N, C-alpha and C positions, 0 to 999 in steps of 0.2 A: 282164527283159521282163515287164510286167504281163500276167497272164492274165485273160480275161474268161469265167468259167464260165457254162454254161447248164444248169440242172437239168432232166433229162428224167424222172426217177423218184426214188424214195427211195434207190435204189442206183446210179444212173447219171447222171453229169454229163459234159458235153462242153466242150471249149475248143479254141482255136486252138493252134498250135505252142507247146510249152514248151521250155525250155532246162534244162540241168543245174542251174543256179542256182535254178530254180523248184521243183525237187523238194522242197526243205525246206518251202516254202510249201504245196505239195500235201499233204505229211504233216501240217503244222500245221492245215490245214483239215479234217483228219479222214479223208482218203482212205486206204484200205488197199492199193489197187492202181492201176496205170496201164496203159492199153492204147494203143499207138501204131497209128493207122490210116494213117499217112503213109509211103509208100515212101521208103527212103533215097535221097538224091540228087535228090529232086524239085526242090529249090532249093539253090543253092550255099552259102547261109548257114544252113541248118537244122542243128540238132543231130542226130547219127545216133541210130538206135534203140539201138545198142550203148552209146553214152555215156549216154543216158537210163536204160537198163537198169542200168548200173553205178551211177549215182547213186541209182536207186531201191533197189537192193540195199543200198547203203551206208546208206540211210535206213530200211531194214527194210520196204520196200514190195515187193509182188509186181509183176511186169511181164510183159506179153505183147505180141508184135509181130504184128499182124494187118493187114498193109498192103493198101490198096485203091487202085488207080489211079483218078485222077479220071475220071468219066464211064464207067467200066467195071465198076461194081459188079455182082456176080453173087449168085445164091442161095448158092453155095459160100462166098463172102465172108461173107454173113450167117450161114451155119451156123458158120463158123469163129469169128466174133465171139460167137455164141451159146455155143459151147463154152468160149470164154475166160471169158465172164461166169459160166457155171456153175461153173467151176473156181477162179475167183479170190475172195479175200476181198473183201467189200463194205464200204463203197462204192467205186466205181470212177470214175476220171477217164479218159475216152477223149479222144484228141486227134488232130487232123490239121492242115492248114494254117490253116483258119478255124474249124473245129468243125462246119461244115455236113455234110461227108462222114461224120463220126462220127455225127451226128444221123440222117442218112439210113440209115446202116448199122444203127443201133439200131432205127429204125422198121421196116426190112425184116426184121430178126431177129425182131421181135415178130410180124410177119405170118406167119412160119413156125414159130411156137410158142416164141419166145424168152423169154417172161415167164410165170412161174408165176401161176396164178389169183389167189392171195392178194396178190402184189405188184402185179398189175394193178389189183385193187380198191383197194389202199392208194393207188396213184398217182392213180386216178380221184377218190378222196375228197380227197386233198391238192389236186388241181387245182380241185375244187369249192370247197374252203375258201379257196383263194387268190383265185379269181374272186369269191366272195361278199365277201371282205374288201376287194377292190379296188373294189367297187361302193358301199361305205359312204361 
């Protein structure tokens, strides 16, 4: 399954559902950790968090399971995501069904203090550079 990542910051990228076969590509892309934000059993054909965790461990990647039910995100979910990001080696690929939930979770975690000042400034500068280059 091809994954379509969306870079949110220097350290956090999100994507839709990955499979165990995608983990090697995740590692080859330079990620050090994976965070699953999709509850197990949300769809009958999704890879379980345990199978992704095992594939990640085999590839030498860290893994965290921080499931969030669609439409039911809480500040506690954002805090748990925040704690995972603080503990994991960077950069991190976070995934859910489409990537949107992971993106919203990341944004909410930022609103409750999830991004160190230096990283926030680097991200803002990167976004400015990207925008400026796109206008050429």
